LOLO-164611 format. One record per residue (C-alpha): x, y, z. Coordinates in Angstrom, 1 decimal. Layout:
N
+--------+--------+--------+
!     xx !     yy !     zz !
+--------+--------+--------+
!      X !      Y !      Z !
...
+--------+--------+--------+
//
This chain:
377
+--------+--------+--------+
!     xx !     yy !     zz !
+--------+--------+--------+
!    0.0 !    0.0 !    0.0 !
!    1.3 !    3.5 !   -0.9 !
!    0.6 !    6.9 !    0.5 !
!    1.6 !    8.7 !   -2.7 !
!    0.6 !   11.4 !   -3.5 !
!    0.3 !   12.9 !    0.0 !
!   -1.9 !   15.6 !   -1.3 !
!   -4.7 !   15.3 !   -3.8 !
!   -3.6 !   15.9 !   -7.4 !
!   -5.8 !   17.2 !  -10.1 !
!   -7.1 !   14.8 !  -12.8 !
!   -5.0 !   16.5 !  -15.5 !
!   -1.7 !   18.3 !  -15.7 !
!   -2.4 !   21.4 !  -17.8 !
!    0.2 !   24.1 !  -17.2 !
!   -0.4 !   27.5 !  -18.6 !
!    1.6 !   28.0 !  -21.8 !
!    2.1 !   30.9 !  -24.2 !
!    0.7 !   30.7 !  -27.7 !
!    4.1 !   31.2 !  -29.4 !
!    7.8 !   31.1 !  -28.7 !
!    9.8 !   34.3 !  -29.1 !
!   13.4 !   34.1 !  -30.4 !
!   15.3 !   35.9 !  -27.5 !
!   18.8 !   35.1 !  -28.7 !
!   20.6 !   34.5 !  -32.0 !
!   23.9 !   32.7 !  -32.4 !
!   25.6 !   34.1 !  -35.5 !
!   29.2 !   33.3 !  -36.4 !
!   31.3 !   36.4 !  -35.6 !
!   33.3 !   35.9 !  -38.8 !
!   30.8 !   35.1 !  -41.6 !
!   27.4 !   35.6 !  -40.0 !
!   26.2 !   32.0 !  -40.5 !
!   24.5 !   30.2 !  -37.7 !
!   26.9 !   28.8 !  -35.1 !
!   26.1 !   25.3 !  -33.7 !
!   27.1 !   23.4 !  -30.6 !
!   30.2 !   21.3 !  -31.2 !
!   30.6 !   18.2 !  -29.0 !
!   34.3 !   17.9 !  -29.8 !
!   35.1 !   21.5 !  -28.9 !
!   32.5 !   22.0 !  -26.3 !
!   31.4 !   25.4 !  -27.6 !
!   29.5 !   27.1 !  -30.5 !
!   31.3 !   26.6 !  -33.8 !
!   30.5 !   27.8 !  -37.4 !
!   30.0 !   24.8 !  -39.6 !
!   31.1 !   26.8 !  -42.7 !
!   34.3 !   28.6 !  -41.6 !
!   35.0 !   26.7 !  -38.3 !
!   35.2 !   30.0 !  -36.4 !
!   34.8 !   29.4 !  -32.6 !
!   32.2 !   31.7 !  -31.1 !
!   33.0 !   33.6 !  -27.9 !
!   29.5 !   33.3 !  -26.6 !
!   29.5 !   32.1 !  -23.0 !
!   26.8 !   29.5 !  -22.3 !
!   25.4 !   28.8 !  -18.8 !
!   27.4 !   26.4 !  -16.8 !
!   26.6 !   27.3 !  -13.1 !
!   25.0 !   24.2 !  -11.6 !
!   23.6 !   26.4 !   -8.8 !
!   21.0 !   27.6 !  -11.2 !
!   19.5 !   24.1 !  -11.6 !
!   16.5 !   23.9 !   -9.4 !
!   14.5 !   21.0 !   -8.1 !
!   10.7 !   21.6 !   -8.4 !
!    8.1 !   20.6 !   -5.8 !
!    6.2 !   17.7 !   -7.5 !
!    2.9 !   18.1 !   -5.7 !
!    2.7 !   21.8 !   -6.3 !
!    3.6 !   21.4 !  -10.0 !
!    0.9 !   18.8 !  -10.5 !
!   -1.6 !   21.5 !   -9.6 !
!   -0.1 !   24.5 !  -11.4 !
!    2.9 !   25.7 !  -13.3 !
!    4.2 !   29.3 !  -13.7 !
!    3.9 !   30.7 !  -17.2 !
!    7.5 !   31.8 !  -17.2 !
!    8.6 !   28.1 !  -17.0 !
!    7.2 !   27.5 !  -20.6 !
!    8.8 !   28.0 !  -24.0 !
!   12.1 !   27.3 !  -25.6 !
!   13.5 !   30.8 !  -25.4 !
!   14.3 !   30.6 !  -29.0 !
!   12.5 !   30.2 !  -32.3 !
!   11.7 !   26.5 !  -33.1 !
!    9.7 !   24.7 !  -35.8 !
!    7.7 !   21.7 !  -34.7 !
!    6.7 !   18.7 !  -36.9 !
!    4.9 !   15.4 !  -36.2 !
!    5.8 !   12.1 !  -37.9 !
!    2.7 !   10.4 !  -39.3 !
!    4.6 !    7.1 !  -39.2 !
!    6.1 !    6.8 !  -35.6 !
!    4.2 !    9.9 !  -34.2 !
!    7.3 !   11.4 !  -32.7 !
!    7.1 !   15.2 !  -32.2 !
!   10.4 !   17.0 !  -32.8 !
!   11.5 !   20.6 !  -32.9 !
!   14.4 !   22.2 !  -34.8 !
!   15.9 !   25.5 !  -35.9 !
!   13.9 !   27.0 !  -38.8 !
!   17.1 !   27.1 !  -40.9 !
!   17.5 !   23.3 !  -40.6 !
!   14.4 !   21.8 !  -42.1 !
!   14.6 !   18.0 !  -42.2 !
!   13.1 !   16.1 !  -45.1 !
!   12.7 !   12.9 !  -43.2 !
!   11.8 !   11.9 !  -39.6 !
!   14.9 !   11.8 !  -37.4 !
!   13.5 !    8.7 !  -35.6 !
!   12.2 !    6.3 !  -38.2 !
!   13.3 !    7.9 !  -41.5 !
!    9.8 !    8.4 !  -42.8 !
!    9.2 !   11.4 !  -45.1 !
!    5.6 !   11.7 !  -43.8 !
!    6.1 !   14.9 !  -41.7 !
!    3.4 !   17.4 !  -41.0 !
!    3.8 !   20.8 !  -39.5 !
!    2.5 !   21.4 !  -36.0 !
!    2.9 !   25.1 !  -35.8 !
!   -0.2 !   25.4 !  -33.7 !
!    1.4 !   23.2 !  -30.9 !
!    1.9 !   25.4 !  -27.9 !
!    5.3 !   25.7 !  -26.3 !
!    6.1 !   22.8 !  -23.9 !
!    7.3 !   23.1 !  -20.4 !
!   10.9 !   24.4 !  -20.7 !
!   13.6 !   22.1 !  -19.5 !
!   15.5 !   23.3 !  -16.4 !
!   18.8 !   21.6 !  -17.4 !
!   20.5 !   19.4 !  -19.9 !
!   23.5 !   17.2 !  -20.7 !
!   25.4 !   18.7 !  -23.6 !
!   26.8 !   16.4 !  -26.3 !
!   30.4 !   15.4 !  -25.6 !
!   30.9 !   12.5 !  -28.1 !
!   31.6 !   13.7 !  -31.6 !
!   29.8 !   12.1 !  -34.6 !
!   33.1 !   10.9 !  -36.1 !
!   33.8 !    8.7 !  -33.1 !
!   30.1 !    7.5 !  -33.0 !
!   30.3 !    6.4 !  -36.6 !
!   33.5 !    4.5 !  -36.0 !
!   32.1 !    2.9 !  -32.8 !
!   28.9 !    1.8 !  -34.5 !
!   30.8 !    0.1 !  -37.3 !
!   32.8 !   -1.8 !  -34.7 !
!   29.6 !   -2.6 !  -32.8 !
!   27.9 !   -3.9 !  -35.9 !
!   31.0 !   -5.9 !  -37.0 !
!   30.9 !   -7.7 !  -33.6 !
!   27.5 !   -9.2 !  -34.4 !
!   28.3 !  -12.2 !  -36.6 !
!   24.6 !  -13.2 !  -37.3 !
!   23.9 !   -9.8 !  -38.9 !
!   23.7 !  -10.1 !  -42.8 !
!   26.9 !   -9.2 !  -44.7 !
!   25.2 !   -7.3 !  -47.5 !
!   23.8 !   -4.7 !  -45.1 !
!   27.2 !   -3.0 !  -45.4 !
!   28.4 !    0.2 !  -43.8 !
!   26.2 !    2.6 !  -45.8 !
!   23.2 !    2.1 !  -43.5 !
!   25.5 !    2.7 !  -40.5 !
!   26.7 !    6.2 !  -41.6 !
!   24.3 !    8.2 !  -43.7 !
!   21.3 !    8.3 !  -41.3 !
!   23.1 !    9.3 !  -38.0 !
!   21.4 !   12.2 !  -36.2 !
!   22.1 !   13.9 !  -32.9 !
!   19.0 !   14.4 !  -30.8 !
!   18.1 !   15.9 !  -27.5 !
!   15.5 !   13.6 !  -25.9 !
!   13.1 !   14.7 !  -23.1 !
!   13.4 !   13.1 !  -19.7 !
!   11.8 !   13.7 !  -16.3 !
!   13.9 !   13.2 !  -13.1 !
!   12.3 !   12.5 !   -9.7 !
!   13.7 !   12.7 !   -6.2 !
!   11.9 !   11.4 !   -3.1 !
!   12.7 !   10.3 !    0.5 !
!   10.8 !    7.1 !    1.1 !
!   10.1 !    5.4 !    4.4 !
!    8.7 !    1.9 !    4.3 !
!    7.3 !   -0.3 !    7.1 !
!    7.1 !   -4.0 !    6.3 !
!    5.6 !   -7.1 !    7.8 !
!    6.1 !  -10.7 !    6.6 !
!    6.2 !  -14.3 !    7.6 !
!    9.7 !  -15.7 !    7.7 !
!   10.4 !  -19.3 !    7.2 !
!   13.3 !  -21.4 !    8.5 !
!   13.9 !  -24.8 !    6.8 !
!   14.5 !  -27.9 !    8.8 !
!   14.5 !  -31.6 !    7.9 !
!   12.8 !  -34.7 !    9.4 !
!   13.7 !  -38.3 !    8.6 !
!   11.2 !  -41.1 !    8.2 !
!   11.5 !  -44.7 !    9.2 !
!   13.2 !  -45.5 !    5.9 !
!   15.9 !  -42.8 !    6.4 !
!   14.4 !  -40.5 !    3.8 !
!   14.8 !  -36.8 !    4.6 !
!   11.9 !  -34.4 !    4.1 !
!   12.3 !  -30.6 !    4.1 !
!    9.8 !  -28.6 !    6.2 !
!    9.5 !  -25.0 !    7.1 !
!    8.9 !  -23.3 !   10.5 !
!    7.0 !  -20.0 !   10.0 !
!    7.1 !  -17.0 !   12.3 !
!    6.2 !  -13.3 !   12.0 !
!    8.8 !  -10.6 !   11.3 !
!    8.7 !   -6.9 !   10.8 !
!   11.0 !   -3.9 !   10.1 !
!   11.5 !   -0.6 !    8.3 !
!   13.6 !    0.7 !    5.4 !
!   14.5 !    4.3 !    4.5 !
!   15.8 !    5.1 !    1.0 !
!   16.5 !    8.3 !   -1.0 !
!   15.8 !    8.3 !   -4.7 !
!   18.1 !   10.8 !   -6.5 !
!   17.3 !   11.7 !  -10.1 !
!   15.3 !    8.7 !  -11.0 !
!   14.9 !    9.0 !  -14.8 !
!   11.7 !    8.6 !  -16.7 !
!   12.1 !    9.0 !  -20.5 !
!    9.4 !   11.1 !  -22.2 !
!   10.3 !   10.0 !  -25.7 !
!    8.2 !    8.1 !  -28.2 !
!   10.6 !    8.3 !  -31.1 !
!   13.3 !    6.0 !  -29.7 !
!   12.6 !    2.5 !  -28.8 !
!   12.4 !    2.2 !  -25.0 !
!   14.7 !   -0.9 !  -24.8 !
!   17.4 !    1.1 !  -26.5 !
!   17.1 !    3.9 !  -24.0 !
!   17.5 !    1.4 !  -21.2 !
!   20.5 !    0.0 !  -22.9 !
!   22.4 !    3.3 !  -23.2 !
!   21.7 !    4.3 !  -19.6 !
!   22.9 !    5.6 !  -17.2 !
!   23.2 !    9.3 !  -17.8 !
!   25.2 !   11.2 !  -15.2 !
!   22.4 !   13.6 !  -14.3 !
!   23.4 !   14.0 !  -10.7 !
!   26.8 !   15.3 !  -11.6 !
!   27.1 !   16.7 !  -15.1 !
!   23.9 !   18.6 !  -15.8 !
!   24.2 !   22.3 !  -16.9 !
!   21.5 !   24.9 !  -16.7 !
!   19.2 !   25.1 !  -19.8 !
!   20.6 !   27.5 !  -22.4 !
!   19.2 !   27.6 !  -25.9 !
!   22.8 !   27.8 !  -27.2 !
!   23.3 !   24.1 !  -26.5 !
!   20.4 !   23.3 !  -28.8 !
!   21.7 !   25.4 !  -31.7 !
!   21.8 !   23.2 !  -34.8 !
!   20.3 !   20.1 !  -33.1 !
!   16.9 !   18.4 !  -33.2 !
!   14.9 !   18.3 !  -30.0 !
!   12.1 !   15.8 !  -29.3 !
!    9.2 !   17.4 !  -27.5 !
!    8.1 !   15.3 !  -24.6 !
!    5.3 !   12.8 !  -25.3 !
!    4.7 !   11.8 !  -21.7 !
!    3.5 !   14.6 !  -19.5 !
!    4.5 !   15.3 !  -15.9 !
!    1.5 !   13.4 !  -14.3 !
!    2.1 !   10.3 !  -16.3 !
!    5.8 !   10.4 !  -15.7 !
!    5.3 !   10.9 !  -12.0 !
!    3.1 !    7.9 !  -11.8 !
!    5.6 !    5.8 !  -13.7 !
!    8.4 !    7.0 !  -11.3 !
!    6.2 !    6.2 !   -8.3 !
!    5.6 !    2.6 !   -9.6 !
!    9.3 !    2.1 !  -10.1 !
!   10.0 !    3.4 !   -6.6 !
!    7.4 !    1.2 !   -5.1 !
!    9.0 !   -1.8 !   -6.8 !
!   12.4 !   -0.9 !   -5.5 !
!   11.1 !   -0.4 !   -2.0 !
!    9.4 !   -3.8 !   -2.1 !
!   12.7 !   -5.4 !   -3.2 !
!   14.7 !   -3.6 !   -0.5 !
!   12.2 !   -4.7 !    2.2 !
!   12.2 !   -8.3 !    0.9 !
!   16.0 !   -8.4 !    1.4 !
!   15.5 !   -7.4 !    5.0 !
!   13.2 !  -10.3 !    5.8 !
!   15.2 !  -12.9 !    7.8 !
!   15.0 !  -16.7 !    7.3 !
!   15.4 !  -19.1 !    4.5 !
!   12.2 !  -18.1 !    2.7 !
!    9.3 !  -15.7 !    3.1 !
!    5.6 !  -15.2 !    2.3 !
!    2.9 !  -12.6 !    2.7 !
!    5.2 !   -9.6 !    2.5 !
!    3.3 !   -6.3 !    3.1 !
!    4.9 !   -2.9 !    2.5 !
!    3.5 !    0.5 !    3.6 !
!    5.4 !    3.5 !    2.1 !
!    5.4 !    7.2 !    3.0 !
!    6.9 !    9.8 !    0.6 !
!    8.4 !   13.2 !    1.5 !
!   10.5 !   15.7 !   -0.3 !
!    9.2 !   14.8 !   -3.7 !
!   10.8 !   17.0 !   -6.4 !
!   11.3 !   16.8 !  -10.2 !
!   13.1 !   18.3 !  -13.1 !
!   12.5 !   18.3 !  -16.9 !
!   15.8 !   17.7 !  -18.6 !
!   17.2 !   17.1 !  -22.1 !
!   19.7 !   14.3 !  -22.6 !
!   21.9 !   13.8 !  -25.7 !
!   21.4 !   10.7 !  -27.9 !
!   23.0 !    9.9 !  -31.3 !
!   20.4 !    7.9 !  -33.3 !
!   20.9 !    5.9 !  -36.4 !
!   17.8 !    4.6 !  -38.2 !
!   17.9 !    2.3 !  -41.2 !
!   15.5 !    0.0 !  -43.1 !
!   16.4 !   -3.6 !  -44.0 !
!   13.7 !   -5.5 !  -45.9 !
!   10.4 !   -4.2 !  -44.6 !
!   11.5 !   -3.4 !  -41.1 !
!   13.1 !   -0.3 !  -39.6 !
!   15.9 !   -0.7 !  -37.1 !
!   17.5 !    1.8 !  -34.6 !
!   20.9 !    2.1 !  -33.0 !
!   21.2 !    4.5 !  -30.1 !
!   24.4 !    6.0 !  -28.6 !
!   24.6 !    7.9 !  -25.4 !
!   25.8 !   11.3 !  -26.5 !
!   27.7 !   11.9 !  -23.2 !
!   29.2 !    8.5 !  -22.4 !
!   29.3 !    6.8 !  -25.9 !
!   27.5 !    3.7 !  -24.7 !
!   25.8 !    1.8 !  -27.6 !
!   22.5 !   -0.2 !  -27.8 !
!   21.1 !   -1.3 !  -31.1 !
!   18.9 !   -3.5 !  -33.2 !
!   20.0 !   -5.4 !  -36.3 !
!   18.5 !   -8.0 !  -38.7 !
!   19.4 !  -11.6 !  -38.4 !
!   20.8 !  -13.5 !  -41.4 !
!   18.8 !  -16.7 !  -41.3 !
!   21.2 !  -18.2 !  -43.8 !
!   24.0 !  -17.9 !  -41.2 !
!   21.7 !  -19.3 !  -38.5 !
!   20.9 !  -22.2 !  -40.8 !
!   24.5 !  -23.1 !  -41.5 !
!   25.5 !  -22.7 !  -37.8 !
!   22.5 !  -25.0 !  -36.8 !
!   23.6 !  -27.6 !  -39.4 !
!   27.2 !  -27.4 !  -38.2 !
!   26.1 !  -28.0 !  -34.5 !
!   23.9 !  -30.9 !  -35.5 !
!   26.7 !  -32.5 !  -37.5 !
!   29.1 !  -32.0 !  -34.6 !
!   26.6 !  -33.6 !  -32.2 !
!   26.0 !  -36.5 !  -34.6 !
!   29.8 !  -37.2 !  -34.8 !
!   30.2 !  -36.9 !  -31.0 !
!   27.4 !  -39.4 !  -30.3 !
!   28.6 !  -41.7 !  -33.0 !
!   32.1 !  -41.8 !  -31.4 !
!   30.6 !  -42.2 !  -27.9 !
!   28.6 !  -45.2 !  -29.2 !
!   31.7 !  -46.7 !  -30.8 !
!   33.5 !  -46.5 !  -27.4 !
!   30.8 !  -48.5 !  -25.7 !
!   30.9 !  -51.5 !  -28.0 !
+--------+--------+--------+
//
């Protein structure tokens, strides 16, 4: 049983949002005037045409990153916490339904998540809740391409004819939306503990039996930056595979300069749904922690009562390199953590290779059993 939330929450999370986003800052190259973009390798804004490094100073003071009271936010959200603070264009993919935003000067012809050309403008979408912080890209695309080729080459069952082309020409750098949640949780638990013992019958056979007795205890645990992805564009299993992100140590305050030249996915899971998902994960963790405290050889009828306090949240953007390619009739994704370089991906299986490996194993087994049979004659 859970006591979350400790105050009644409204049935919907509908923060007040402005009807349009105003471009408050521009990031022009000081040499040629073209748009400067964030460079993961140089950790600053760089002109993609003349390679001039911008002297613009972006926010780095972590003291500006604030934790927000969860229960208050579920009831209301200040209007000044909305908007990107820069001009963004929004499109929705009719295939995978991902909603992404990008600089007006960088109009994509295909969806960055599934490669579909079926994009429709969503200019009437109101500005989302502005992220409070983000992790900037630190892994350059050149290293990502090399690492993906190495990763792909390590999977022997992948088809040879797929080649390297699909692993280089569809790579995109994306900022994905996440929610982070903090909470101090106290749990009281009760259970029946069981100690095994053995009895022996008249024939000397031993039978295991269990002696049951009541037990109880308490567990306290602090959850720090538990992540809940708000993305629909990247397959959830891949996001699990490239975790963790160092959000407790390496976040920087939100500054639109970090997004210059990059695609941003607008969150598809709102705060209320994310808070519920986080609560469910915390409940599962607390139950496991309590189960570990139960003495004895076995247990049954574990009951856990939790109380939550200090519940806070942040909306953050995390960097992901995403490669999408089609093989046959199916679309595959490879995701790379844009901060740590960790890879998680999908790839087609060559059933021809599977067939020959299976045949080889069967032949080896046949020879082995034939030799074993010969030895027993």
